[in-house]
C-alpha positions as CSV (number, residue, x, y, z in Angstrom):
1,M,190.4,213.3,101.4
2,T,189.9,216.9,100.2
3,A,193.5,217.8,101.0
4,F,194.6,214.7,99.2
5,R,192.6,215.6,96.1
6,A,193.9,219.1,96.2
7,G,197.4,217.9,96.4
8,R,196.9,215.5,93.5
9,T,195.4,218.3,91.4
10,A,198.3,220.6,92.2
11,Q,200.8,217.9,91.3
12,T,199.0,217.2,88.0
13,R,198.9,220.8,87.2
14,R,202.7,221.2,87.9
15,G,203.4,218.4,85.5
16,R,201.5,220.0,82.6
17,L,202.7,222.5,80.1
18,N,201.9,226.1,80.6
19,P,199.0,227.2,78.3
20,L,201.1,229.9,76.8
21,T,203.6,227.2,75.7
22,W,200.7,225.4,74.0
23,L,199.6,228.7,72.4
24,A,203.2,229.5,71.2
25,A,203.6,225.9,69.8
26,A,200.3,226.0,67.9
27,G,200.7,229.5,66.6
28,S,204.3,229.0,65.5
29,T,203.5,225.7,63.9
30,A,200.6,227.3,61.9
31,A,202.8,230.3,60.9
32,I,205.9,228.2,59.9
33,T,203.8,225.7,58.0
34,T,202.0,228.4,56.1
35,A,205.2,230.3,55.3
36,A,207.0,227.2,54.1
37,A,204.2,226.0,51.9
38,S,205.8,222.6,51.6
39,W,203.6,219.5,51.4
40,Q,206.3,217.4,53.1
41,L,206.2,219.7,56.1
42,S,202.4,219.7,56.1
43,V,202.3,215.9,56.1
44,A,204.8,215.8,58.9
45,V,202.8,218.3,61.0
46,V,199.5,216.4,60.4
47,A,201.2,213.1,61.4
48,A,202.7,214.7,64.5
49,C,199.3,216.2,65.5
50,L,197.7,212.8,65.1
51,C,200.2,211.1,67.2
52,L,200.0,213.8,70.0
53,S,196.2,213.7,70.0
54,L,196.1,209.9,70.2
55,A,198.7,209.9,72.9
56,G,196.9,212.6,74.9
57,G,193.5,210.9,74.6
58,T,191.9,213.7,72.5
59,G,192.0,211.8,69.2
60,R,188.3,210.9,69.3
61,R,187.4,214.6,69.5
62,V,190.1,216.1,67.3
63,L,189.5,213.8,64.3
64,P,185.7,214.4,63.9
65,A,186.2,218.1,64.4
66,A,189.0,218.2,61.8
67,A,186.8,216.3,59.4
68,A,183.9,218.7,59.9
69,V,186.2,221.7,59.1
70,L,188.3,220.1,56.3
71,V,185.8,218.2,54.2
72,P,183.8,221.2,53.0
73,L,186.9,223.4,52.6
74,G,188.8,220.7,50.9
75,L,185.9,220.1,48.4
76,S,185.8,223.8,47.6
77,L,189.6,223.9,47.0
78,L,189.3,220.9,44.7
79,V,186.5,222.6,42.7
80,L,188.3,226.0,42.6
81,H,191.8,224.8,41.6
82,G,191.0,221.4,40.1
83,L,188.6,222.8,37.5
84,F,189.7,226.4,37.1
85,F,193.4,226.5,37.4
86,P,194.8,229.0,34.8
87,E,198.3,227.6,34.9
88,G,197.2,224.1,34.2
89,R,198.6,222.5,31.0
90,T,198.1,218.7,31.5
91,V,194.3,218.4,30.8
92,L,192.8,215.2,32.2
93,A,189.1,216.0,31.5
94,E,187.2,219.0,30.0
95,W,183.6,220.2,30.2
96,G,183.2,223.5,28.5
97,P,185.2,226.2,30.4
98,A,186.0,223.8,33.2
99,R,189.1,221.7,32.8
100,V,190.5,219.2,35.2
101,T,194.3,219.6,35.0
102,A,197.1,217.7,36.8
103,E,198.7,220.9,37.9
104,G,195.4,222.2,39.3
105,L,194.8,218.9,41.3
106,G,198.4,219.0,42.6
107,F,198.0,222.7,43.7
108,A,194.7,221.9,45.4
109,G,196.2,218.9,47.1
110,Q,199.1,221.0,48.5
111,R,196.6,223.6,49.8
112,I,194.5,221.0,51.4
113,L,197.5,219.5,53.2
114,L,198.5,223.0,54.3
115,L,195.0,223.7,55.6
116,A,194.9,220.3,57.3
117,A,198.2,221.0,59.1
118,V,197.0,224.4,60.4
119,V,193.6,223.1,61.4
120,M,195.0,220.1,63.2
121,A,197.6,222.2,65.1
122,L,194.8,224.6,66.3
123,L,192.4,221.8,67.1
124,L,195.1,220.0,69.1
125,F,195.7,223.2,71.1
126,S,191.9,223.8,71.5
127,F,191.3,220.3,73.0
128,S,194.5,220.2,75.1
129,V,194.6,223.6,76.8
130,S,192.7,224.5,79.9
131,V,190.7,227.7,79.3
132,P,190.8,228.9,83.0
133,D,194.5,228.3,83.0
134,L,194.9,230.2,79.8
135,V,192.9,233.2,81.1
136,A,194.9,233.2,84.3
137,A,198.2,233.0,82.4
138,L,197.3,235.9,80.1
139,S,196.0,238.0,83.0
140,A,199.2,237.4,85.0
141,R,201.2,238.9,82.1
142,G,199.3,242.1,81.9
143,V,196.5,241.1,79.5
144,Q,193.2,242.6,80.6
145,G,190.7,240.1,81.9
146,R,188.0,240.7,79.3
147,F,190.4,240.5,76.4
148,A,192.0,237.4,77.9
149,F,188.7,235.7,78.3
150,V,187.6,236.6,74.7
151,L,190.9,235.5,73.3
152,A,190.8,232.2,75.1
153,S,187.2,231.6,74.1
154,T,188.0,232.4,70.5
155,L,191.0,230.1,70.4
156,T,188.9,227.2,71.8
157,L,185.9,227.8,69.6
158,L,186.8,225.4,66.7
159,P,185.4,222.3,68.5
160,A,182.2,224.1,69.3
161,I,181.8,225.2,65.7
162,A,182.3,221.7,64.4
163,A,179.7,220.3,66.9
164,R,177.2,223.0,66.1
165,A,177.6,222.4,62.4
166,H,176.9,218.7,63.0
167,R,173.7,219.5,65.0
168,I,172.5,222.0,62.3
169,R,173.0,219.3,59.6
170,Q,171.1,216.7,61.7
171,A,168.2,219.2,62.2
172,Q,168.0,220.0,58.5
173,E,168.1,216.4,57.5
174,S,165.2,215.7,59.9
175,R,163.3,218.4,58.0
176,G,163.9,216.8,54.7
177,L,167.4,217.9,53.5
178,V,168.9,215.2,51.3
179,V,172.6,215.2,50.7
180,S,173.4,212.9,47.7
181,P,177.0,211.7,47.0
182,G,177.3,214.2,44.1
183,L,179.7,217.2,44.5
184,A,177.0,219.7,43.5
185,S,174.6,218.4,46.1
186,R,177.2,218.6,48.9
187,I,178.2,222.2,47.9
188,A,174.5,223.3,47.9
189,A,174.0,221.6,51.3
190,F,177.0,223.3,52.7
191,R,175.7,226.7,51.6
192,V,172.3,226.0,53.3
193,Q,174.0,225.0,56.5
194,A,176.5,227.8,56.6
195,V,173.9,230.6,57.0
196,P,172.3,229.3,60.3
197,L,175.8,228.4,61.5
198,V,177.1,232.0,61.0
199,L,173.9,233.5,62.5
200,S,174.1,231.3,65.6
201,L,177.8,232.2,66.1
202,I,176.9,235.9,65.9
203,E,174.1,235.4,68.5
204,D,176.5,233.4,70.7
205,A,179.1,236.3,70.5
206,G,176.4,238.8,71.7
207,T,175.5,236.5,74.6
208,R,179.1,236.2,75.6
209,A,179.6,239.9,75.5
210,A,176.6,240.5,77.7
211,A,177.8,237.9,80.2
212,L,181.2,239.5,80.3
213,E,179.8,243.0,80.9
214,A,177.5,241.7,83.7
215,R,180.5,240.2,85.5
216,G,182.5,243.4,85.3
217,L,185.3,242.1,83.2
218,S,185.4,245.3,81.2
219,N,186.1,247.4,84.3
220,A,189.6,248.9,84.6
221,G,191.8,248.4,87.7
222,P,194.0,245.8,89.4
223,R,192.9,242.2,89.4
224,T,193.7,239.3,91.8
225,S,193.8,235.8,90.4
226,Y,193.2,232.9,92.7
227,R,194.4,230.4,90.1
228,E,198.1,229.6,90.0
229,V,199.5,228.5,86.7
230,P,203.0,227.1,87.0
231,D,205.7,228.1,84.6
232,S,209.4,227.4,84.2
233,G,212.5,228.9,82.7
234,P,212.9,226.2,79.9
235,Q,209.3,226.8,78.9
236,R,209.8,230.6,78.7
237,T,212.9,230.0,76.6
238,A,211.1,227.6,74.3
239,R,208.3,230.1,73.8
240,A,210.7,232.8,72.8
241,V,212.5,230.4,70.4
242,L,209.1,229.4,68.8
243,V,208.0,233.0,68.4
244,L,211.4,234.0,66.8
245,A,211.3,231.0,64.5
246,A,207.8,231.9,63.3
247,L,208.8,235.5,62.7
248,A,211.9,234.4,60.8
249,A,209.9,232.1,58.6
250,V,207.4,234.8,57.8
251,V,210.1,237.4,57.0
252,L,212.0,234.8,54.8
253,R,208.8,234.1,52.9
254,L,208.2,237.8,52.3
255,V,211.8,238.3,51.2
256,Q,211.5,235.4,48.8
257,A,208.2,236.7,47.4
258,G,209.7,240.1,46.9
259,A,212.8,238.7,45.2
260,G,210.6,236.5,42.9
261,G,208.3,239.5,42.0
């Protein structure tokens, strides 16, 4: 029975993508989408990430985590660009120095879609990749064990941040925090919740560093990995193409910005 389970596990692992392929896909998608700054591409990336998360069975975790990240950031973008957009000409409403303009709302909508595409791509990677496989793959390519573990932990931290933010809000609501439907109340509540969230992340980073030091991951010298992560020639080629495409998109964006300036 044990040999059968081991064989099934090895067979399942062979059929999965290498974690570096997931990393290259997520990173290049974020870079290309940001460089393109096209709302059509952002919508296509969000739709693709939704389909992949639902097909992979991670939709129930990706969607709440994405909402926890995007809702406060989206509201802040709406307030910043929707009310105080200097290039706005079509005024829809006005309250003193604050003006709601069609151009400001359009710019905020594009930035929200761009942010949603990047967040969804990174969250899909975070919930789909295996952290032990990612650490083993990075170590096999010369990345030091401590750096590999920290990098893998950082890349998979977004779901933990979303869950922790939800727990902090529940704790504060149990102590009397009231979040009304108004925008000002939501912004004030977000500010109150952001402080304990950042402090808890700093404390967690210190705990992780102490644990890594205790396990000797900072020591220099050769390392032996007992975890085999399969790879293939087509995947290595795909990773190279993705990295080159991301670099080309960034360079093209910089050239266009320089020519426009």
